[in-house]
VOPAGU-2260 file (C-alpha; in pm, 1 decimal, decimal comma):
REM VOPAGU-2260
SITE   aa  ch    i         X         Y         Z
SITE  MET   A    0    1877,8     616,9    -542,3
SITE  ARG   A    1    1508,6     578,1    -458,7
SITE  LEU   A    2    1360,2     873,8    -270,5
SITE  ARG   A    3    1166,1     770,0      38,1
SITE  PRO   A    4     828,2     921,9     125,5
SITE  PHE   A    5     841,3    1201,4     382,0
SITE  GLN   A    6     601,6    1283,0     663,3
SITE  ILE   A    7     418,5    1616,8     664,2
SITE  ALA   A    8     163,9    1569,0     944,5
SITE  ARG   A    9     -19,6    1330,8    1176,2
SITE  LEU   A   10    -397,7    1288,8    1151,3
SITE  SER   A   11    -558,3    1133,8    1459,7
SITE  GLY   A   12    -215,0     996,4    1543,0
SITE  ILE   A   13    -169,9     846,6    1193,9
SITE  PRO   A   14     140,3     960,6    1000,0
SITE  LEU   A   15      59,8    1129,1     669,4
SITE  MET   A   16     333,5    1046,0     420,0
SITE  ILE   A   17     397,3    1209,1      83,0
SITE  ASP   A   18     561,9    1020,0    -200,9
SITE  TYR   A   19     763,4    1237,8    -436,6
SITE  SER   A   20     560,2    1102,7    -729,1
SITE  TRP   A   21     252,9    1268,6    -574,6
SITE  VAL   A   22     411,8    1611,8    -615,7
SITE  LEU   A   23     439,4    1549,7    -990,9
SITE  MET   A   24      75,5    1440,7    -998,1
SITE  VAL   A   25     -32,6    1761,9    -824,0
SITE  LEU   A   26     152,2    1974,7   -1079,8
SITE  LEU   A   27       6,9    1772,4   -1367,4
SITE  HIS   A   28    -344,6    1807,2   -1225,2
SITE  VAL   A   29    -309,0    2186,0   -1189,4
SITE  TRP   A   30    -188,8    2210,4   -1550,0
SITE  LEU   A   31    -467,7    1990,8   -1691,9
SITE  VAL   A   32    -741,5    2178,8   -1507,9
SITE  SER   A   33    -609,9    2524,5   -1599,0
SITE  GLU   A   34    -522,7    2448,3   -1962,4
SITE  PHE   A   35    -798,4    2208,7   -2070,1
SITE  TRP   A   36   -1092,0    2191,2   -1829,8
SITE  LEU   A   37   -1153,7    2552,4   -1723,1
SITE  PRO   A   38   -1133,0    2697,7   -2076,7
SITE  THR   A   39   -1418,9    2467,1   -2182,8
SITE  ARG   A   40   -1633,8    2570,6   -1887,2
SITE  ILE   A   41   -1589,3    2945,2   -1857,6
SITE  HIS   A   42   -1686,8    3195,1   -2128,6
SITE  PRO   A   43   -1553,2    3450,6   -2191,8
SITE  ALA   A   44   -1213,5    3306,1   -2106,5
SITE  TRP   A   45   -1035,5    3418,8   -1792,8
SITE  PRO   A   46    -676,8    3547,7   -1771,0
SITE  LEU   A   47    -411,6    3285,1   -1708,1
SITE  TRP   A   48    -352,8    3390,0   -1345,7
SITE  GLN   A   49    -720,1    3339,9   -1259,2
SITE  ASN   A   50    -722,3    2994,5   -1419,7
SITE  LEU   A   51    -406,2    2896,4   -1230,9
SITE  LEU   A   52    -540,3    3024,9    -900,0
SITE  LEU   A   53    -868,1    2836,9    -934,6
SITE  SER   A   54    -682,3    2524,5   -1054,2
SITE  ILE   A   55    -470,8    2527,7    -737,8
SITE  VAL   A   56    -784,4    2556,8    -521,8
SITE  ILE   A   57    -959,7    2275,2    -710,0
SITE  THR   A   58    -651,4    2052,8    -693,4
SITE  SER   A   59    -610,9    2112,6    -320,0
SITE  LEU   A   60    -974,2    2023,3    -248,7
SITE  PHE   A   61    -961,7    1722,1    -479,7
SITE  PHE   A   62    -664,0    1568,7    -300,3
SITE  ALA   A   63    -823,1    1660,7      33,2
SITE  SER   A   64   -1115,0    1443,3     -82,8
SITE  VAL   A   65    -874,0    1160,7    -166,6
SITE  LEU   A   66    -719,5    1199,3     178,2
SITE  GLY   A   67   -1066,5    1191,0     335,1
SITE  HIS   A   68   -1137,1     866,4     148,0
SITE  GLU   A   69    -821,7     704,1     288,5
SITE  LEU   A   70    -873,0     849,7     635,4
SITE  ALA   A   71   -1219,5     690,5     645,1
SITE  HIS   A   72   -1059,1     351,0     574,8
SITE  ALA   A   73    -802,2     410,9     849,3
SITE  ILE   A   74   -1051,1     522,0    1116,2
SITE  VAL   A   75   -1285,1     226,3    1061,5
SITE  ALA   A   76    -988,2     -12,9    1053,6
SITE  ARG   A   77    -872,4     127,6    1386,0
SITE  LEU   A   78   -1221,4      72,4    1529,3
SITE  GLU   A   79   -1189,0    -289,8    1414,8
SITE  GLY   A   80    -869,5    -323,9    1619,8
SITE  ILE   A   81    -626,8    -296,2    1327,3
SITE  ARG   A   82    -318,6     -77,3    1370,3
SITE  ILE   A   83    -258,3     183,8    1101,0
SITE  TYR   A   84      99,2     212,4     978,5
SITE  ASP   A   85      42,1     535,9     786,6
SITE  ILE   A   86    -154,2     704,8     509,2
SITE  GLN   A   87      49,1     764,5     197,4
SITE  LEU   A   88     -33,5     993,4     -94,4
SITE  HIS   A   89     130,2     886,5    -420,1
SITE  VAL   A   90      96,1     915,7    -796,1
SITE  PHE   A   91    -210,8     687,6    -806,1
SITE  GLY   A   92    -395,7     871,9    -529,7
SITE  GLY   A   93    -371,7     743,5    -174,4
SITE  TRP   A   94    -325,3     434,0      36,0
SITE  ALA   A   95    -401,7     363,1     401,5
SITE  ARG   A   96    -141,7     103,4     502,1
SITE  LEU   A   97    -273,8    -136,7     765,2
SITE  VAL   A   98     -69,2    -357,6     996,3
SITE  GLY   A   99    -259,1    -683,3     973,3
SITE  GLU   A  100    -592,8    -779,3     820,7
SITE  PRO   A  101    -956,5    -771,4     936,5
SITE  ARG   A  102   -1036,8   -1078,0    1144,9
SITE  THR   A  103   -1385,2   -1141,0    1002,3
SITE  ALA   A  104   -1566,4   -1098,1     672,1
SITE  LEU   A  105   -1795,6    -835,4     827,9
SITE  ALA   A  106   -1495,3    -633,6     948,4
SITE  GLU   A  107   -1344,2    -656,1     598,9
SITE  LEU   A  108   -1671,8    -529,4     452,5
SITE  ARG   A  109   -1689,9    -231,6     688,2
SITE  VAL   A  110   -1329,4    -126,4     626,6
SITE  ALA   A  111   -1366,0    -159,6     246,9
SITE  ILE   A  112   -1705,0       5,6     194,3
SITE  VAL   A  113   -1642,3     317,8     400,9
SITE  GLY   A  114   -1396,8     462,0     145,7
SITE  PRO   A  115   -1640,2     474,3    -149,8
SITE  ALA   A  116   -1916,4     579,9      91,5
SITE  SER   A  117   -1709,6     883,5     193,8
SITE  SER   A  118   -1650,1     972,5    -172,8
SITE  PHE   A  119   -2024,7     950,3    -242,4
SITE  LEU   A  120   -2080,8    1176,1      59,2
SITE  PHE   A  121   -1831,0    1431,5     -76,0
SITE  CYS   A  122   -2010,4    1414,7    -411,7
SITE  LEU   A  123   -2341,6    1485,5    -239,9
SITE  VAL   A  124   -2199,3    1775,6     -37,8
SITE  PHE   A  125   -2033,8    1945,3    -336,5
SITE  GLY   A  126   -2331,3    1877,4    -563,3
SITE  THR   A  127   -2568,9    2030,5    -311,2
SITE  GLY   A  128   -2335,9    2327,3    -270,5
SITE  MET   A  129   -2332,3    2380,2    -646,9
SITE  LEU   A  130   -2713,8    2379,9    -668,7
SITE  ILE   A  131   -2745,0    2626,4    -381,1
SITE  LEU   A  132   -2483,9    2860,3    -529,0
SITE  GLN   A  133   -2654,6    2852,5    -867,1
SITE  LYS   A  134   -2975,1    2971,2    -701,3
SITE  VAL   A  135   -2840,4    3243,6    -473,6
SITE  ALA   A  136   -2496,5    3350,4    -600,3
SITE  SER   A  137   -2427,9    3649,4    -820,4
SITE  HIS   A  138   -2236,2    3642,8   -1148,3
SITE  SER   A  139   -1915,6    3765,7    -989,9
SITE  TRP   A  140   -1578,9    3598,0   -1048,9
SITE  LEU   A  141   -1581,8    3443,3    -701,9
SITE  ALA   A  142   -1933,0    3303,7    -744,8
SITE  ILE   A  143   -1845,2    3143,6   -1079,4
SITE  ALA   A  144   -1524,8    3002,7    -929,5
SITE  ALA   A  145   -1717,2    2850,0    -636,9
SITE  ILE   A  146   -1979,8    2694,9    -867,0
SITE  GLU   A  147   -1717,8    2545,2   -1099,2
SITE  THR   A  148   -1519,2    2413,4    -803,0
SITE  CYS   A  149   -1826,4    2238,9    -659,8
SITE  TYR   A  150   -1918,4    2104,2   -1003,8
SITE  TYR   A  151   -1570,0    1958,9   -1060,7
SITE  LEU   A  152   -1539,9    1804,9    -713,7
SITE  ALA   A  153   -1888,1    1653,5    -724,3
SITE  GLY   A  154   -1802,9    1486,7   -1054,7
SITE  THR   A  155   -1454,3    1367,9    -961,4
SITE  ASN   A  156   -1568,3    1225,9    -627,1
SITE  LEU   A  157   -1846,9    1038,5    -806,3
SITE  VAL   A  158   -1592,6     896,1   -1053,0
SITE  LEU   A  159   -1355,7     811,7    -766,7
SITE  ALA   A  160   -1629,5     624,3    -581,3
SITE  MET   A  161   -1747,3     435,8    -890,3
SITE  PHE   A  162   -1393,9     342,0    -997,5
SITE  ASN   A  163   -1309,1     212,8    -650,7
SITE  LEU   A  164   -1623,2      -2,2    -654,7
SITE  LEU   A  165   -1505,6    -197,6    -960,8
SITE  PRO   A  166   -1520,7    -567,4    -857,7
SITE  GLY   A  167   -1155,0    -662,2    -841,9
SITE  LEU   A  168    -858,4    -640,3    -606,3
SITE  PRO   A  169    -693,2    -419,8    -492,1
SITE  LEU   A  170    -991,2    -183,7    -535,9
SITE  ASP   A  171   -1248,3    -136,4    -261,1
SITE  GLY   A  172   -1515,6    -308,3    -468,7
SITE  GLY   A  173   -1293,4    -614,5    -487,3
SITE  ARG   A  174   -1254,6    -613,3    -109,7
SITE  VAL   A  175   -1629,5    -580,3     -62,6
SITE  LEU   A  176   -1693,0    -880,6    -286,7
SITE  ARG   A  177   -1408,5   -1069,9    -119,4
SITE  ALA   A  178   -1581,9   -1016,3     214,8
SITE  TYR   A  179   -1903,6   -1159,2      67,1
SITE  LEU   A  180   -1725,7   -1462,5     -83,2
SITE  TRP   A  181   -1528,3   -1511,0     238,2
SITE  HIS   A  182   -1855,3   -1519,4     434,9
SITE  LYS   A  183   -2022,6   -1749,6     181,1
SITE  ARG   A  184   -1733,6   -1994,8     129,0
SITE  GLY   A  185   -1568,0   -1969,4     468,3
SITE  ASP   A  186   -1230,2   -1952,2     294,3
SITE  ILE   A  187   -1055,6   -1615,1     256,7
SITE  LEU   A  188    -781,0   -1758,6      35,5
SITE  SER   A  189   -1036,6   -1884,7    -217,1
SITE  ALA   A  190   -1217,7   -1549,9    -206,6
SITE  THR   A  191    -890,5   -1363,0    -256,8
SITE  ARG   A  192    -797,2   -1582,5    -552,1
SITE  THR   A  193   -1127,1   -1508,5    -724,6
SITE  MET   A  194   -1113,0   -1134,2    -669,7
SITE  ALA   A  195    -744,2   -1115,0    -766,6
SITE  ARG   A  196    -828,2   -1276,5   -1100,2
SITE  MET   A  197   -1107,2   -1024,5   -1152,9
SITE  GLY   A  198    -866,5    -744,4   -1061,3
SITE  VAL   A  199    -617,1    -866,9   -1321,4
SITE  GLY   A  200    -902,3    -881,1   -1575,2
SITE  ILE   A  201    -995,6    -518,8   -1504,3
SITE  ALA   A  202    -629,8    -420,1   -1535,0
SITE  TYR   A  203    -604,9    -581,8   -1879,1
SITE  MET   A  204    -922,2    -400,2   -1986,7
SITE  LEU   A  205    -769,1     -64,7   -1889,6
SITE  ILE   A  206    -442,3    -150,4   -2065,3
SITE  SER   A  207    -628,7    -260,6   -2379,2
SITE  TYR   A  208    -832,8      59,0   -2386,8
SITE  GLY   A  209    -517,9     265,9   -2344,1
SITE  ILE   A  210    -357,4      90,1   -2641,9
SITE  PHE   A  211    -677,5     141,9   -2842,8
SITE  LEU   A  212    -673,9     517,4   -2767,2
SITE  ILE   A  213    -315,2     546,2   -2888,8
SITE  GLY   A  214    -389,4     356,8   -3209,9
SITE  PHE   A  215    -716,6     543,5   -3271,0
SITE  GLY   A  216    -548,6     877,0   -3201,0
SITE  MET   A  217    -269,9     801,4   -3448,0
SITE  PHE   A  218    -524,0     698,6   -3711,6
SITE  ARG   A  219    -735,9    1013,6   -3673,5
SITE  GLY   A  220    -449,8    1250,6   -3602,0
SITE  THR   A  221    -572,7    1330,3   -3249,7
SITE  LEU   A  222    -298,3    1153,3   -3057,8
SITE  TRP   A  223    -196,2    1480,4   -2891,3
SITE  ARG   A  224    -541,5    1499,4   -2730,5
SITE  ASP   A  225    -571,3    1136,0   -2616,5
SITE  PHE   A  226    -208,0    1066,1   -2530,4
SITE  VAL   A  227    -217,1    1167,3   -2161,1
SITE  VAL   A  228    -533,8     965,4   -2095,3
SITE  ALA   A  229    -397,2     664,7   -2284,5
SITE  VAL   A  230     -65,9     661,1   -2099,3
SITE  TRP   A  231    -247,2     706,2   -1769,0
SITE  LEU   A  232    -471,0     405,2   -1843,3
SITE  LEU   A  233    -164,5     195,6   -1927,1
SITE  VAL   A  234      16,5     294,2   -1606,8
SITE  VAL   A  235    -289,3     240,6   -1386,5
SITE  GLY   A  236    -357,6     -94,1   -1553,2
SITE  VAL   A  237      -5,8    -220,2   -1486,1
SITE  PHE   A  238     -24,2     -93,6   -1127,9
SITE  LEU   A  239    -358,3    -267,9   -1062,3
SITE  LYS   A  240    -234,7    -594,2   -1214,6
SITE  ASN   A  241      77,0    -601,7    -997,6
SITE  ALA   A  242    -119,1    -501,2    -686,9
SITE  ALA   A  243    -385,4    -770,2    -741,8
SITE  GLU   A  244    -124,7   -1042,2    -787,6
SITE  SER   A  245      70,9    -918,5    -485,8
SITE  ASP   A  246    -244,4    -919,0    -272,1
SITE  TYR   A  247    -304,8   -1285,9    -351,8
SITE  ARG   A  248      58,3   -1383,1    -291,4
SITE  ASN   A  249      48,7   -1215,0      49,4
SITE  ARG   A  250    -272,8   -1391,2     143,3
SITE  GLN   A  251    -135,5   -1723,1      21,4
SITE  ARG   A  252     178,4   -1675,6     230,0
SITE  ASN   A  253     -23,6   -1580,4     538,4
SITE  ALA   A  254    -239,8   -1887,7     496,4
SITE  LYS   A  255      69,7   -2102,7     463,2
SITE  GLN   A  256     223,3   -1959,7     777,7
SITE  ALA   A  257    -103,4   -2003,3     967,9
SITE  ILE   A  258    -100,4   -2382,1     913,8
SITE  PRO   A  259      52,7   -2558,4    1218,9
SITE  VAL   A  260     365,9   -2751,4    1124,9
SITE  GLN   A  261     387,9   -3105,9    1259,3
SITE  ARG   A  262     763,7   -3087,5    1303,1
SITE  GLU   A  263     814,7   -3437,6    1438,8
SITE  ALA   A  264     642,7   -3586,3    1134,2
SITE  VAL   A  265     819,4   -3396,6     856,4
SITE  ILE   A  266    1156,8   -3281,9     993,8
SITE  GLU   A  267    1440,7   -3528,9    1014,6
SITE  PRO   A  268    1659,1   -3548,9    1326,7
SITE  GLY   A  269    1999,4   -3388,2    1289,8
SITE  THR   A  270    1874,8   -3116,4    1055,0
SITE  VAL   A  271    1836,7   -2744,6    1117,9
SITE  GLY   A  272    1460,5   -2785,2    1131,9
SITE  SER   A  273    1489,4   -3004,0    1441,8
SITE  VAL   A  274    1676,8   -2741,5    1645,2
SITE  MET   A  275    1559,3   -2404,2    1510,0
SITE  SER   A  276    1324,3   -2161,1    1683,6
SITE  ALA   A  277     994,5   -2097,7    1503,9
SITE  PRO   A  278     818,2   -1892,6    1394,8
SITE  ALA   A  279    1069,7   -1620,6    1319,7
SITE  VAL   A  280    1003,6   -1271,7    1455,3
SITE  SER   A  281    1036,1   -1069,4    1136,7
SITE  ILE   A  282    1004,3    -700,3    1053,6
SITE  THR   A  283     961,8    -526,0     719,2
SITE  PRO   A  284    1243,5    -334,1     546,0
SITE  GLU   A  285    1042,2      -8,5     529,6
SITE  LEU   A  286     956,9      -4,4     903,2
SITE  ARG   A  287    1088,9     308,7    1071,7
SITE  VAL   A  288    1341,4     253,6    1349,1
SITE  SER   A  289    1127,3     459,3    1588,4
SITE  GLU   A  290     830,8     226,0    1524,5
SITE  PHE   A  291    1052,6     -77,4    1576,5
SITE  VAL   A  292    1188,0      53,0    1907,7
SITE  ASP   A  293     846,0     160,7    2036,8
SITE  ARG   A  294     628,2    -130,3    1927,4
SITE  VAL   A  295     832,5    -436,9    1831,7
SITE  LEU   A  296    1133,3    -440,2    2060,8
SITE  PRO   A  297     943,2    -422,2    2394,8
SITE  LYS   A  298     748,5    -737,9    2304,4
SITE  ASN   A  299    1044,6    -935,5    2168,9
SITE  ARG   A  300    1360,6    -922,0    2375,4
SITE  LEU   A  301    1591,8   -1056,0    2107,4
SITE  THR   A  302    1930,5    -939,3    1987,5
SITE  PHE   A  303    1865,8   -1023,9    1619,5
SITE  PHE   A  304    1556,5    -985,1    1402,5
SITE  THR   A  305    1493,1   -1124,1    1057,3
SITE  VAL   A  306    1391,3    -863,6     797,9
SITE  ALA   A  307    1144,3    -998,5     542,2
SITE  GLN   A  308     894,8    -882,2     280,3
SITE  GLU   A  309     618,4   -1112,7     155,0
SITE  GLY   A  310     789,9   -1400,9     333,8
SITE  ARG   A  311    1120,1   -1346,8     154,7
SITE  LEU   A  312    1431,0   -1274,4     357,8
SITE  HIS   A  313    1591,2    -933,6     296,5
SITE  GLY   A  314    1845,1    -925,3     577,5
SITE  VAL   A  315    1906,5    -939,7     951,8
SITE  LEU   A  316    1884,7    -656,4    1202,1
SITE  SER   A  317    2146,2    -656,0    1477,0
SITE  LEU   A  318    2066,6    -455,5    1789,9
SITE  ALA   A  319    2438,4    -399,8    1841,0
SITE  LYS   A  320    2455,8    -219,5    1505,6
SITE  LEU   A  321    2129,3     -37,6    1571,5
SITE  ARG   A  322    2271,4     113,0    1892,3
SITE  GLU   A  323    2525,9     298,1    1678,2
SITE  LEU   A  324    2242,9     501,4    1521,1
SITE  PRO   A  325    2181,4     833,0    1705,0
SITE  ARG   A  326    1837,7     856,6    1866,3
SITE  GLU   A  327    1751,2    1175,8    1676,6
SITE  ARG   A  328    1770,7     979,5    1348,0
SITE  TRP   A  329    1527,4     704,7    1450,8
SITE  GLU   A  330    1223,8     877,4    1298,8
SITE  GLN   A  331    1387,7     934,5     958,0
SITE  THR   A  332    1566,9     599,3     925,4
SITE  ILE   A  333    1410,4     275,3     804,3
SITE  ILE   A  334    1523,3     -77,7     887,2
SITE  SER   A  335    1668,9    -150,1     542,4
SITE  GLU   A  336    1927,0     124,3     600,0
SITE  VAL   A  337    2068,8     -30,9     917,3
SITE  MET   A  338    2019,3    -404,6     863,0
SITE  LEU   A  339    2280,0    -654,3     748,4
SITE  PRO   A  340    2180,2    -713,9     383,0
SITE  ILE   A  341    2103,6   -1066,9     273,6
SITE  SER   A  342    2404,1   -1285,2     197,7
SITE  ASP   A  343    2478,7   -1656,5     194,2
SITE  GLU   A  344    2635,2   -1636,6     543,3
SITE  LEU   A  345    2311,3   -1514,2     703,9
SITE  PHE   A  346    2068,9   -1797,6     624,1
SITE  VAL   A  347    2046,0   -2174,0     604,7
SITE  THR   A  348    1782,0   -2412,6     469,2
SITE  ILE   A  349    1555,9   -2606,5     701,3
SITE  ARG   A  350    1689,3   -2940,7     574,7
SITE  ALA   A  351    2058,2   -2854,2     611,0
SITE  SER   A  352    2260,3   -3051,7     862,8
SITE  VAL   A  353    2338,6   -2917,1    1207,6
SITE  GLU   A  354    2710,2   -2941,1    1125,9
SITE  HIS   A  355    2661,5   -2718,8     820,3
SITE  ALA   A  356    2479,4   -2464,3    1033,9
SITE  GLN   A  357    2763,2   -2468,6    1289,9
SITE  ARG   A  358    3013,8   -2386,5    1018,9
SITE  LYS   A  359    2800,2   -2097,0     894,1
SITE  LEU   A  360    2761,7   -1957,6    1245,1
SITE  LYS   A  361    3138,5   -1948,1    1280,0
SITE  ILE   A  362    3181,5   -1781,4     939,9
SITE  ASN   A  363    2931,5   -1498,5     988,7
SITE  GLN   A  364    3064,0   -1425,8    1341,7
SITE  ILE   A  365    2728,7   -1297,1    1470,1
SITE  GLY   A  366    2592,7   -1625,8    1604,5
SITE  PHE   A  367    2260,5   -1601,0    1419,0
SITE  LEU   A  368    2108,6   -1758,9    1108,1
SITE  ALA   A  369    1771,1   -1715,4     941,4
SITE  VAL   A  370    1607,1   -2042,7     833,5
SITE  VAL   A  371    1420,4   -2075,2     502,4
SITE  ASP   A  372    1223,3   -2365,0     356,2
SITE  GLN   A  373    1273,7   -2536,7      21,6
SITE  ASP   A  374    1069,8   -2263,1    -150,5
SITE  GLY   A  375    1279,6   -1983,7      -1,5
SITE  PHE   A  376    1021,0   -1863,8     253,5
SITE  LEU   A  377    1130,8   -1762,6     600,9
SITE  VAL   A  378    1025,2   -2024,7     859,6
SITE  GLY   A  379    1244,8   -1968,6    1165,9
SITE  TYR   A  380    1583,5   -1876,2    1302,6
SITE  LEU   A  381    1881,7   -2040,9    1464,8
SITE  ASN   A  382    2139,2   -1907,9    1708,1
SITE  SER   A  383    2435,4   -2048,4    1890,8
SITE  GLY   A  384    2223,8   -2112,0    2199,5
SITE  ASP   A  385    1987,5   -2339,3    2003,3
SITE  LEU   A  386    2278,7   -2551,0    1883,8
SITE  GLU   A  387    2439,2   -2570,2    2225,6
SITE  ALA   A  388    2110,4   -2686,0    2378,9
SITE  ALA   A  389    2064,5   -2946,9    2105,4
SITE  VAL   A  390    2417,2   -3081,6    2140,1
């Protein structure tokens, strides 16, 4: 069973979600700082409890910096009129999840660049703090701890900013360059394709370097020292590759759905496509029920909703079934837990005959069918009322 992220707070009205993988990352970070980084910086060595205490402080401030990076994205996106679903902290850092995309290349640029800019600002603040403390602080334990904390956070925020500016999706640098190419070419799909390819290239470079570190470490007998870094590069590389490819697929699907369909020219009479309702009002499987009730339902007075991810049908949400869920569970429950999971009785192809659709409507006994095209993408829906009006 997959553990779902849990909410710990709201920042400016934006839910802050924690993935369980992030907890493991926090523990790993505390261990690495206390066991490997601090002993190389502080002489004579401190007792273990002092190293652990300072490691916890450094880790807390580091992930606060990551959160600040993502919060900057979210605030600027909100100013651009984009709704923020949540901010999620996970094993790879953080992610501000937006509902929708920037409408212009300039808006895309502003949303993308503010994250690295905030990290550079944190680097400047901590670096300045370190220089001031070195001038005025004593040689007490607290002064040394403060200097080392500022030194570490200045360096890590600089690395975070530079890494995010690498020119490939899904990194911020890739989004900045996509905004430029979008403005220059006038075609966001073409810009996304280019930056996704660059993102995949960067991912393969990280994976290759990770493999090299493992091989080099085995050859020199230092695998124990390079293993964590090598595995981390491999995992991050795979993550970036999948994210870059997913970003392009999503953009490609959005572009496809944005093209007006000349139904009379391409859909034959007597088929499902000639009587269906389009486009389908779809929701994502991970949407919380409370969000659905507050934001989606008031604008769409329907009794059934298609549930889809990246254009692919996952199931159908029935309001009759949703009413069985107690109100106090709306905030903790997501749509995938209450929907009717995908099955052959719940969808029909756009080129199927009306008679075939009638038979399916009788079999599923809910009077609703999702409609998909020949490639399996959701294009509309059909209910008993549509058929009765057509007949």
